[in-house]
N, C-alpha and C positions, 0 to 999 in steps of 0.2 A: 628537426623541430625542437625549439628550446622549451625550457620548463614553463616560461611565461606564456608561450603560444599554446601549450597544452592546457594550461589553467584557463586561458581565455576561451579555448574551444569547449572545454568542459562546462564553463559558466554559460556559454551561449547555448549549449545543448540542454542544460537544465532550465535555462530561461525559456527556450522554445517549448520544452515539454510542459512547463508550467502554463505558458500562454495557450498552448494547444488544449490543455485540460480545462482552462477557464473559458476558452473561446466558444461562443455559440454561433454555429454557421448561419443560423437564421438571422441573428442580429447583424452579423458581418455583411450578409447579402442585402439586408434591408438598408444598411448604411450605404453600401455601394450603389444601390438603386436610387436612393435619395440624392447622392452626389451626381449621378448621371442625369437625374431630372433637373438639378440645379444648372448643370452645364448646358442641357437642352434649352432651358429658359434663357440662359445667357446668349445662346446662338439665336434664339428667336428675337431677343432684344436687339441683337446686332442686325438681323434682317430688317427689323422695324426701323432702326436708325438709317440703314442704307436706303430704304424706301422713302423715309422722310427727307433725306438729302436729295434723293432723285426728284421727288415732287417739288421741293424748294427750287432746284435748278430749272425744272420745267416751267415753274411759275416765273422765275426771273427771265428765262429765255422767251417766254411769251410776252412779257412786258417789253423787252428790248425789240422783239419782232414787231410789236405794235408801234413802238417809236420809229423803227425803220420804215414802216408803212406810212406813217404820218410825214416823215421826211421826204418820201417819194412823192406824196401828194403835194407837199409844200414846194418841191422842186418843179413840179408840173405847173403849179399856180404861178410860180415866179417866171417861168418861161412864157406862160400866157400873158403875163404882165410885162414882157420884154425886160425882165431882170435876170439875165443869164448869170450874173455874178452870184445872185442869191440862190439860184437853182444849183450852181456848181457847189456852193458852200453847203447846201442841204444834202447834196449827194455825197460830199466828202464825209459829213457826219454819219450818213447812212452806212458808208463803207466801214467806218470805225465801229459802228454798232454791229455790222455784219460779221466782223472778226470776233466780237464777243459772242455773237450767236453761235458761230461755228465752234468756239471753245466750249460753250455751254452744252451744245449738242454732243460733243465728244465726251464730256464728263458724264452726261446723262447716259450715253451708251455704255460707258464703263461701269457706272453704277448699276445699270440694268443687267449687264452681264454678271456682275458680282452678286446681284440679287438672285439671279437664276441659279448660280452655283450654290449660294447659301440655302436657297429653298430646296434644291436637290439634296444637299447635305443634310438638311433638317429632316427630310422624308426618310433618308436612309438611317440616320441616327435614331429617329423615332421608332422605326421598324426594329432596329437592334435592341433598343431599350424595352420595347414591348415583348420581344422574344426573351430577353433577359428576365423580365418580370414573370413571364409564364414559367420559365425554367426555375427561377427563384422560388416560386410558390410550390413547384413540384419537389424541389430539393428540400425545402422546409418541411413539407408533408412527410417525405421519406425520412428525414432526420428525426422528426417528432415520433414517427412510428417506430424507428429503430431505437430511439431513446426509451419509449414506452416498453419495447420488448426487452431492452437491457434491464429496466427496473423490474419487470415481471420475472426475468431470469434470476436477478439478484434475490428477489423475494423467494422464488422457488428454491434457489440454492440455500438460502438461509433456513427455509423450512426443512429442506432435506438434511442439512447439518444438524438442526435442532432435533429432528426425528432420529437421526443416527445417534446423537448423544443420549436422547431419551431411551432409545432401544438398548444402548449399552448400560445405562443406569437401571433399566428394567431387568436386564439379564443379571446384573450384579445383585439386585434385590431378590430375584428368583433364586439365585445361587445361595444367598444368605438364608432364604426361607427353607430351601431344601436342607442346608446344613443344620439349621435349627430344628427342623423336623426330624432329621436323622439323630441328632443328639437327644431330642426328647424321647424318641423311640428307644434308643439305647438305654437311657435312664429308666424308662418305664420297664424295660426288660430286666434290668438289674434289680429294680424294686420288687418285681414279681418273683425273682429268684432269691431274694433276701440278701443278696450280696451288698447292696447299697445300704441296707439297714444296719448290717454288722459293721460296715465301715463307719456309718454314722455314729454307732455307739462308741467306737474307739476314738472318734474325734480326729483332729489333725495330728499328724506325727504318730500314727498307729504303731509302726515298727519300733520306734524308740521307746514308746510307752510300754510295749510288751516286754522289751528287753529289761527295762528298769524294774518292772514288776517281778520278772523272773529272778533278777539279782536280789531284790528285796525278799522274795519268798525263800530263796536259797539261804540268805543270811539269817532269816528267822529260824530256818531248820537247823543251821549250824549252831545258832545261839541256844536253841532248845537242847541240842545234843550235848553241848558243853555243860549246860546247867544240870542235865541228868547225870553226866559223868562225875561232876563234883558231888552230887548227892550220894552217889554210890561210894565214892571215896570216903566221904564223911561217915557213912553208916558202917564201913569196915567190911573185911572179906567174909566174916561169918554171917553176915546178914543174908538171910535166905532170899535168893533172887526169885521173883515171880516168874512163872512160865510165860514165855512170849507167845502170844497167840497171834495168829495171822489175822488179816482183815476179816471182818464179819462177812459171812456169805449172805448174800441177799436171797 
């Protein structure tokens, strides 16, 4: 199979799928039923035409038969009047008309047979159309019921999905609530222990601040020691050094 054949088949498949999706079986069957009714009406008109032609030929055959009867009477009258020549002429005309009568009768018989066939066909087709109508209404009812069920299932599926999403959102919200509650309990415990207050006094960057204060305090101590050493050097070695007392006892 060539590339173009595959493309054509793919296009036909997609087209058929699109038509199947848009096609309403009820509308299709209603359209088919209406077309069958139109054909049935055409058949009935054909039967009416056959019957009309049959009646017309019967009327013509009757008129010619009446003429043939008059010619028979005229031939008899001519014989009674000793006019055999006229009687012979009348009978000759009668024979001509008789051939037409036979032809009309044959055509009438053919039309009558055709009429019977068409009438029998019309009865059978009418019965089939009526059966189709009954089946059509049943299929339409089944299709409408199935379509309603599909819509109900779609709604139910949508509700189920919505409930599933809401359930997940609810679970996430509950998890957040539990997390916030746990955090609040932990902070409350730290507050009760005093840990959080001490951290709050130190502010942000507590470790760095403590180290900087310690360095600053050590530097102050060193500065004070150097200042004292300088004072001692200035006062000289004979200066009586005061006794160093330890820290005051509480």
